[in-house]
C-alpha positions as CSV (number, residue, x, y, z in Angstrom):
1,X,5.7,-15.6,23.8
2,X,6.7,-13.9,20.4
3,X,9.7,-11.8,20.5
4,X,8.1,-9.4,17.8
5,X,5.3,-7.2,18.3
6,X,2.5,-7.5,16.1
7,X,2.0,-5.2,13.4
8,X,-0.3,-2.6,14.4
9,X,-3.5,-1.9,12.0
10,X,-3.6,0.4,9.5
11,X,-5.0,3.5,10.5
12,X,-6.8,4.2,7.1
13,X,-9.3,1.6,6.0
14,X,-8.6,-0.1,2.9
15,X,-11.5,1.4,1.1
16,X,-10.6,4.9,1.7
17,X,-7.0,4.0,0.6
18,X,-8.3,2.4,-2.7
19,X,-10.4,5.2,-2.8
20,X,-7.4,7.7,-2.9
21,X,-5.9,5.4,-5.4
22,X,-8.5,5.4,-8.0
23,X,-8.6,9.4,-7.4
24,X,-4.6,9.8,-8.3
25,X,-4.2,6.8,-11.1
26,X,-5.0,8.0,-14.5
27,X,-6.4,4.5,-14.9
28,X,-6.5,1.2,-13.5
29,X,-3.4,-0.5,-13.5
30,X,-0.9,2.4,-13.9
31,X,1.4,2.6,-10.8
32,X,1.3,5.6,-8.6
33,X,4.1,7.4,-6.4
34,X,3.8,6.3,-2.9
35,X,4.3,10.0,-1.9
36,X,1.2,10.5,-3.4
37,X,-1.1,9.2,-0.9
38,X,0.2,12.2,0.9
39,X,1.1,10.6,4.2
40,X,4.5,10.8,6.1
41,X,6.8,8.1,5.3
42,X,6.4,6.2,8.5
43,X,2.8,6.0,8.1
44,X,3.0,5.2,4.3
45,X,5.4,2.5,5.1
46,X,3.0,1.2,8.0
47,X,-0.3,1.4,6.1
48,X,0.9,-0.4,3.1
49,X,2.9,-3.0,5.2
50,X,0.3,-3.8,7.2
51,X,-2.1,-4.1,4.2
52,X,0.9,-6.4,2.4
53,X,0.9,-8.6,5.4
54,X,-3.0,-9.8,5.0
55,X,-2.6,-12.5,2.6
56,X,-6.2,-11.7,1.3
57,X,-5.8,-8.4,0.7
58,X,-1.7,-8.2,-0.6
59,X,-2.3,-10.1,-3.5
60,X,-4.0,-6.8,-5.0
61,X,-1.3,-4.5,-4.2
62,X,1.7,-4.8,-6.9
63,X,4.7,-2.8,-5.6
64,X,7.3,-1.5,-7.8
65,X,10.6,-0.1,-7.5
66,X,11.2,2.8,-10.1
67,X,12.5,6.4,-9.4
68,X,11.2,8.4,-7.4
69,X,10.8,8.3,-3.1
70,X,11.7,5.1,-1.8
71,X,9.9,3.5,0.7
72,X,10.4,0.1,3.1
73,X,7.3,-1.9,2.6
74,X,8.0,-4.9,4.5
75,X,11.6,-4.6,4.0
76,X,11.4,-4.4,0.3
77,X,12.2,-1.1,-1.4
78,X,9.3,0.5,-3.1
79,X,8.5,3.7,-5.2
80,X,4.8,3.0,-6.4
81,X,1.8,0.9,-6.3
82,X,-0.9,-0.8,-8.4
83,X,-3.9,-1.8,-6.8
84,X,-5.9,-3.8,-8.6
85,X,-9.2,-3.2,-9.5
86,X,-10.5,-6.8,-8.7
87,X,-9.6,-5.6,-4.5
88,X,-13.5,-4.4,-4.6
89,X,-14.5,-8.0,-4.1
90,X,-13.1,-7.9,-0.8
91,X,-14.3,-4.2,0.2
């Protein structure tokens, strides 16, 4: 039996997360603050960490550590995210 608990499933569907990203980002490929998703810190870390653990999805997420509110995404510090437009291929 594994000593660690499985990461809970994200509480926001990927399609909705991408919709929010595209409504925040001035154009595709521009990093947006994780705080702009208007979730609590815990929820933001949980949602993005869960998607970051999925190999087929994580390659479309690009986290940046700039100035701003800091979050821990799978143990890595991040303040901003870019969601690659090609994610639409898996939606």
